[in-house]
N, C-alpha and C positions, 0 to 999 in steps of 0.2 A: 099118728103120733110121730114126732121128730126122732130121728136116729140119735143115739147117744154114743159119744166117743169116750172110751175108757183107756187111760194111759197109766203106766206104772210111775212115771215121773213127768215133770213139767216139760212140754215140748211145744213152744209157740208155733213152730213151722208146721207140725202135724195138725195142731188145732186150726190154724188158718186154712190149710189144705182141706181139712174135713169140712169146715164151714163153707168154703167156696164150692166144694163138690156138692154139698147139700143145697146151697142156694141155686146152683146151676141145674139141679135136678127138678126144681120147681118151675112152673109156668109163670109168666109175668103176672097173670091174675092172682096166682097163689102168693107170690111175693108181695104184691100190693095189698092183698087182703091181710096178710100177716103183719105188715107194717101198720095198716090202719087199726087193726085190733090192739097192737102194742101201744100205739099212740093214744088210743082211747083209754087204755088201762092207766097209762102214765098221767093223762089229763085228769081222770077221776081221782087218782091217788093224790095229786097235787091239790085239787079242790078240797078233798076231804081233810087235808092237813093245813088248809088255809094259806097255801103258797101261791095260789092262782085263783083269780076271780073268774066266774063264768063270763061268757061274752056279754058285753053291754052295748047297747046302741047309744051312741053319743050324738046329740043334736048340736049343730053349730049354725051360727048365723052367717058366718063367712068362711070361705074355703080359699086357701092360697094355691095359686098355680104358677108354674114357671113361665117367665116371659118368653115370647117367641125367640128372641136372641139367645136367652139361656137354654132353651130347648134345643136350638140348633147346635150350640156349643156342647151340650151333654151328648147329643147324638154323634157329633164328630169325635168326641173323646171316647165313646163306647167303641166306635170303629167297626162294628159288625156290618156284614153285607146289607142287612135290612135297615140298620141305622143310617148307613150312607145313602141308601135309596130315599129314606125319610128326609135326610138333609136336603136332597134335591127338591123334593116336594115342598118342604118348609121354606126354602129359599125362594121358590116361585110364589108361594103365598105371601111372603114378606114383600117381594117385588110388586105384586098386585096391590097389596095394602098400601105401600108407599106411593104407588102411582095414583091410587084413589085420593090419597091425602093431598096431592098436588093439583087435582082437578078443581 
């Protein structure tokens, strides 16, 4: 069972410190399990009250994808190390595609 904080008056700083100490006392596995349990409770409550539909599989005839040029621009805009590595690979793919088109 979780520890309980009892205060004589409202003290947001003590509440936050208590919550952080408690969370830090848990293992990563315990924190994830707690989060998953709570998420499942919220999901079930929403479904019971008609605020959320259960997962549905949607069948589509067509799927939209970003063009190669748009994907390159999105990766550049993201700017992360992996994104910038991807830009190099995508530019090489584009170069090869364009070269094949000229043959």
